[in-house]
C-alpha positions as CSV (number, residue, x, y, z in Angstrom):
1,X,-69.6,166.1,-297.8
2,X,-66.7,165.7,-295.3
3,X,-65.3,162.3,-294.7
4,X,-67.3,160.4,-292.0
5,X,-65.5,159.4,-288.8
6,X,-65.2,155.7,-288.2
7,X,-64.7,153.7,-285.1
8,X,-61.4,152.2,-286.4
9,X,-59.2,153.7,-289.1
10,X,-55.6,153.9,-290.2
11,X,-54.2,156.6,-287.8
12,X,-51.7,157.8,-290.4
13,X,-54.7,159.0,-292.6
14,X,-56.9,160.4,-289.8
15,X,-57.7,164.1,-289.9
16,X,-59.4,165.4,-286.7
17,X,-60.5,168.7,-288.4
18,X,-62.4,166.8,-291.1
19,X,-63.9,164.6,-288.4
20,X,-65.1,167.6,-286.5
21,X,-66.5,169.3,-289.6
22,X,-68.4,166.1,-290.6
23,X,-69.8,165.6,-287.1
24,X,-70.9,169.3,-287.0
25,X,-72.7,168.7,-290.3
26,X,-70.9,171.7,-291.9
27,X,-72.5,172.4,-295.3
28,X,-70.9,175.4,-297.1
29,X,-72.9,176.9,-299.9
30,X,-72.6,179.8,-302.3
31,X,-75.2,182.6,-301.7
32,X,-74.6,185.3,-304.3
33,X,-73.3,188.8,-304.1
34,X,-73.6,192.3,-305.3
35,X,-72.1,195.2,-307.2
36,X,-72.3,198.7,-305.8
37,X,-71.6,202.3,-306.8
38,X,-70.4,204.7,-304.2
39,X,-71.8,205.8,-301.8
40,X,-73.6,202.6,-300.7
41,X,-74.4,200.6,-297.7
42,X,-76.4,197.4,-296.9
43,X,-77.6,196.3,-293.5
44,X,-77.9,192.5,-293.1
45,X,-80.0,190.8,-290.4
46,X,-78.7,188.7,-287.7
47,X,-77.5,185.5,-289.4
48,X,-78.7,182.1,-288.4
49,X,-75.6,180.4,-289.8
50,X,-72.0,181.1,-290.4
51,X,-71.4,183.7,-293.0
52,X,-68.4,184.5,-295.2
53,X,-67.7,187.2,-297.7
54,X,-65.0,188.1,-300.2
55,X,-64.4,191.5,-301.7
56,X,-63.6,190.8,-305.3
57,X,-63.1,194.5,-306.3
58,X,-62.9,197.7,-304.3
59,X,-63.1,198.0,-300.6
60,X,-65.7,198.5,-297.9
61,X,-66.3,198.7,-294.1
62,X,-67.7,195.9,-292.1
63,X,-69.7,197.1,-289.1
64,X,-71.0,194.3,-286.8
65,X,-73.4,195.7,-284.2
66,X,-71.6,196.5,-281.0
67,X,-68.1,196.2,-282.5
68,X,-65.6,198.5,-284.0
69,X,-65.7,198.9,-287.9
70,X,-63.3,196.8,-289.9
71,X,-61.9,197.9,-293.2
72,X,-61.9,195.2,-295.9
73,X,-59.8,195.5,-299.0
74,X,-59.8,193.8,-302.4
75,X,-59.2,190.0,-302.0
76,X,-59.9,190.0,-298.2
77,X,-62.0,187.2,-296.9
78,X,-63.9,187.2,-293.6
79,X,-66.0,184.7,-291.8
80,X,-68.1,185.4,-288.7
81,X,-70.1,183.3,-286.4
82,X,-71.7,185.9,-284.2
83,X,-75.5,186.2,-284.3
84,X,-75.4,190.0,-284.7
85,X,-76.8,192.2,-287.5
86,X,-74.1,193.8,-289.6
87,X,-73.5,196.5,-292.2
88,X,-71.3,196.5,-295.3
89,X,-70.8,200.0,-296.7
90,X,-68.5,202.2,-298.7
91,X,-68.0,204.6,-295.8
92,X,-68.6,204.2,-292.0
93,X,-71.2,207.0,-292.0
94,X,-73.2,205.9,-295.0
95,X,-76.9,205.2,-294.2
96,X,-77.5,201.6,-295.3
97,X,-80.5,200.1,-297.0
98,X,-82.1,197.0,-295.7
99,X,-80.8,193.8,-297.3
100,X,-84.4,192.4,-297.6
101,X,-85.2,195.0,-300.2
102,X,-82.2,193.9,-302.3
103,X,-82.2,190.2,-301.8
104,X,-85.8,188.9,-301.7
105,X,-84.5,185.3,-302.2
106,X,-82.5,184.6,-299.0
107,X,-80.9,181.5,-300.5
108,X,-79.2,182.8,-303.6
109,X,-79.2,186.2,-305.2
110,X,-77.3,189.0,-306.8
111,X,-78.0,192.6,-306.4
112,X,-76.9,195.7,-308.3
113,X,-76.7,199.1,-306.5
114,X,-76.1,201.8,-309.1
115,X,-74.4,201.5,-312.5
116,X,-70.8,201.6,-311.6
117,X,-69.0,198.6,-310.0
118,X,-67.0,200.4,-307.4
119,X,-67.3,197.4,-305.2
120,X,-68.0,193.8,-306.1
121,X,-68.7,191.2,-303.3
122,X,-69.6,187.5,-303.3
123,X,-70.4,185.4,-300.3
124,X,-71.8,182.3,-298.9
125,X,-72.9,180.6,-295.7
126,X,-72.1,177.4,-293.8
127,X,-75.0,175.6,-292.3
128,X,-74.3,173.5,-289.2
129,X,-76.3,170.7,-287.7
130,X,-78.8,172.3,-285.3
131,X,-77.9,169.8,-282.6
132,X,-74.3,168.6,-283.1
133,X,-73.0,171.8,-284.9
134,X,-73.1,173.9,-281.7
135,X,-69.8,172.7,-280.4
136,X,-68.0,174.0,-283.5
137,X,-69.8,177.4,-283.6
138,X,-69.0,177.9,-279.9
139,X,-65.3,177.7,-280.4
140,X,-65.0,179.8,-283.5
141,X,-64.0,183.5,-282.9
142,X,-66.6,186.1,-283.7
143,X,-64.7,187.2,-286.8
144,X,-61.9,185.6,-288.9
145,X,-60.4,188.2,-291.2
146,X,-57.9,186.9,-293.8
147,X,-56.3,189.9,-295.5
148,X,-55.3,189.5,-299.1
149,X,-51.8,190.9,-298.2
150,X,-51.3,188.1,-295.7
151,X,-48.7,185.4,-296.4
152,X,-51.4,182.8,-295.6
153,X,-53.8,184.1,-298.3
154,X,-52.3,182.6,-301.5
155,X,-54.5,179.5,-301.6
156,X,-57.6,181.6,-300.8
157,X,-56.8,184.0,-303.6
158,X,-56.4,181.1,-306.1
159,X,-59.8,179.6,-304.9
160,X,-61.4,183.0,-305.2
161,X,-60.2,183.4,-308.8
162,X,-61.6,180.0,-309.7
163,X,-64.9,180.8,-308.0
164,X,-65.1,184.1,-310.0
165,X,-64.3,182.3,-313.2
166,X,-67.0,179.7,-312.5
167,X,-69.6,182.3,-311.9
168,X,-68.7,184.2,-315.1
169,X,-68.9,181.0,-317.2
170,X,-71.7,178.8,-318.4
171,X,-69.7,175.7,-318.3
172,X,-71.5,172.4,-317.6
173,X,-71.1,171.4,-313.9
174,X,-70.8,175.0,-312.7
175,X,-73.1,174.4,-309.8
176,X,-71.2,171.5,-308.5
177,X,-67.8,173.1,-309.1
178,X,-69.0,176.2,-307.2
179,X,-70.1,174.1,-304.2
180,X,-66.8,172.3,-304.1
181,X,-64.8,175.6,-304.3
182,X,-66.8,177.2,-301.5
183,X,-66.2,174.1,-299.4
184,X,-62.5,174.4,-300.0
185,X,-62.6,178.1,-299.2
186,X,-64.3,177.4,-295.9
187,X,-61.7,174.7,-295.0
188,X,-58.8,177.1,-296.0
189,X,-60.2,179.9,-293.9
190,X,-60.2,177.5,-290.9
191,X,-56.7,176.4,-291.7
192,X,-55.4,180.0,-291.8
193,X,-57.1,180.6,-288.5
194,X,-55.5,177.5,-286.9
195,X,-52.1,178.5,-288.2
196,X,-52.2,182.1,-287.0
197,X,-54.4,182.1,-283.9
198,X,-51.8,180.4,-281.6
199,X,-52.8,180.5,-278.0
200,X,-55.7,182.8,-278.7
201,X,-57.6,179.8,-280.3
202,X,-60.1,178.3,-277.9
203,X,-60.0,174.7,-276.6
204,X,-60.9,172.4,-279.5
205,X,-59.4,174.5,-282.3
206,X,-56.2,175.1,-280.4
207,X,-56.0,171.4,-279.7
208,X,-56.3,170.2,-283.3
209,X,-53.8,172.8,-284.5
210,X,-51.1,171.8,-281.9
211,X,-48.4,169.8,-283.7
212,X,-47.1,168.2,-280.5
213,X,-50.5,166.7,-279.8
214,X,-51.3,165.7,-283.4
215,X,-50.1,162.1,-283.1
216,X,-52.2,161.5,-280.0
217,X,-55.3,163.1,-281.5
218,X,-54.9,160.9,-284.7
219,X,-54.9,157.8,-282.5
220,X,-58.0,158.8,-280.6
221,X,-59.9,159.9,-283.7
222,X,-58.7,156.9,-285.7
223,X,-59.8,154.4,-283.1
224,X,-62.1,155.9,-280.5
225,X,-63.3,152.5,-279.5
226,X,-59.9,151.3,-278.5
227,X,-59.0,151.1,-274.8
228,X,-56.4,153.9,-274.9
229,X,-54.1,154.4,-271.9
230,X,-52.3,157.6,-271.1
231,X,-49.0,155.9,-271.6
232,X,-50.0,155.0,-275.2
233,X,-51.0,158.6,-276.1
234,X,-47.9,160.1,-274.4
235,X,-45.6,157.7,-276.2
236,X,-47.1,158.7,-279.6
237,X,-46.4,162.4,-278.8
238,X,-42.8,161.6,-277.6
239,X,-43.5,162.9,-274.1
240,X,-43.5,161.4,-270.6
241,X,-46.8,160.5,-269.1
242,X,-46.8,163.4,-266.7
243,X,-45.6,166.0,-269.3
244,X,-48.2,164.9,-271.8
245,X,-51.1,165.0,-269.4
246,X,-50.1,168.4,-268.2
247,X,-49.5,169.9,-271.7
248,X,-52.7,168.3,-273.1
249,X,-54.9,169.8,-270.3
250,X,-53.2,173.2,-270.7
251,X,-54.0,173.3,-274.5
252,X,-57.4,171.5,-274.6
253,X,-58.7,172.6,-271.2
254,X,-59.5,168.9,-270.3
255,X,-57.5,165.9,-269.6
256,X,-56.6,163.5,-272.5
257,X,-58.9,160.7,-271.5
258,X,-61.7,163.2,-270.8
259,X,-61.3,164.5,-274.4
260,X,-61.5,161.0,-275.6
261,X,-64.7,160.4,-273.6
262,X,-66.3,163.6,-274.9
263,X,-65.4,162.7,-278.5
264,X,-66.9,159.2,-278.1
265,X,-70.1,160.8,-276.7
266,X,-70.4,163.1,-279.7
267,X,-70.0,160.2,-282.0
268,X,-72.6,158.3,-279.9
269,X,-75.1,161.2,-280.0
270,X,-74.9,161.4,-283.8
271,X,-75.3,157.6,-284.1
272,X,-78.3,157.6,-281.8
273,X,-80.0,160.3,-283.9
274,X,-79.1,158.9,-287.4
275,X,-78.8,155.2,-287.0
276,X,-80.9,152.3,-285.5
277,X,-77.8,150.6,-284.1
278,X,-78.7,148.9,-280.8
279,X,-77.3,150.7,-277.8
280,X,-75.4,147.7,-276.6
281,X,-73.7,147.4,-280.0
282,X,-72.9,151.1,-280.1
283,X,-71.4,150.8,-276.6
284,X,-69.1,148.0,-277.6
285,X,-68.0,149.8,-280.7
286,X,-66.9,152.8,-278.6
287,X,-64.9,150.7,-276.1
288,X,-67.3,150.1,-273.3
289,X,-67.6,146.6,-271.8
290,X,-71.2,147.0,-270.9
291,X,-74.2,149.0,-271.9
292,X,-74.6,150.3,-268.3
293,X,-71.0,151.7,-268.3
294,X,-71.7,153.4,-271.7
295,X,-75.0,154.8,-270.5
296,X,-73.4,156.2,-267.4
297,X,-70.7,158.0,-269.4
298,X,-73.2,159.3,-271.9
299,X,-75.5,160.7,-269.2
300,X,-72.6,162.3,-267.5
301,X,-71.5,164.1,-270.7
302,X,-74.8,164.8,-272.5
303,X,-77.1,165.1,-269.5
304,X,-79.6,162.3,-270.4
305,X,-79.4,158.6,-270.9
306,X,-78.9,157.2,-274.5
307,X,-82.4,155.7,-274.5
308,X,-83.9,159.0,-273.5
309,X,-81.8,160.9,-276.0
310,X,-82.9,158.6,-278.9
311,X,-86.5,158.8,-277.8
312,X,-86.5,162.6,-277.5
313,X,-84.9,162.9,-281.0
314,X,-87.7,160.7,-282.5
315,X,-90.3,162.9,-280.8
316,X,-88.6,166.0,-282.2
317,X,-88.6,164.6,-285.8
318,X,-92.3,163.5,-285.5
319,X,-93.5,166.9,-284.3
């Protein structure tokens, strides 16, 4: 599990990406893979979670419905978040077989197409919380493709080799080791994307990857309940108040204190769902002097009052 965000932490050790992954309930898991003899093709259904694949041997084409085919080489890693059916195949014109005929167990399985191992693939998925995970899925690009030849791929290649070694062994603890390696691979894929996407990253991801804004983000994530002023945040980023406010909005799409409010409300929503903390106590822990002020802010961001949100969640769980 990713480290849980707290209402007050040492800002020098705060990591906004870990906070976001924890809040989104990101749970990477190893799914399985296949070996295939040319010619081959497999059509996969529209995924209900983030999917990632690694080509261990050979190469193939990735064809996501409605998009141009992408060639994937040995060692390439790709993660996609779009809910579209897709095909992996040896050639773009190969007629694929349906994945349901090869992988009857949707959670974990290996398949073998033919005798030769012209292509070897392993993969996994990342489940997100059905409620709080949406904000992460919405800002991810449809496809992240990390090529093995990329200068950013070294760590991924090392993790891939360890994962292959684990799957080939019968060493005690292989299940736990595999889970941890897959988790590390997912984090590294996101790191590579943050390093290389630049201004093409969307809102949240661009914000947490911006080195100039990092000190201010660490303050807000480290102590979301503190009464932060724009001057405090600007000073941490070594900018004037006006420059900081303008630059933050340019990168994040929202003003600094609006970002803080939205982050507080995400924390509040998770607490209302998972904890029995009184709303007045939760309000105080997030920097609000009264329950009514907190309720007003929550309703403005989430759309309903904290009490209604908590009651609705209880109804959903009971049904």
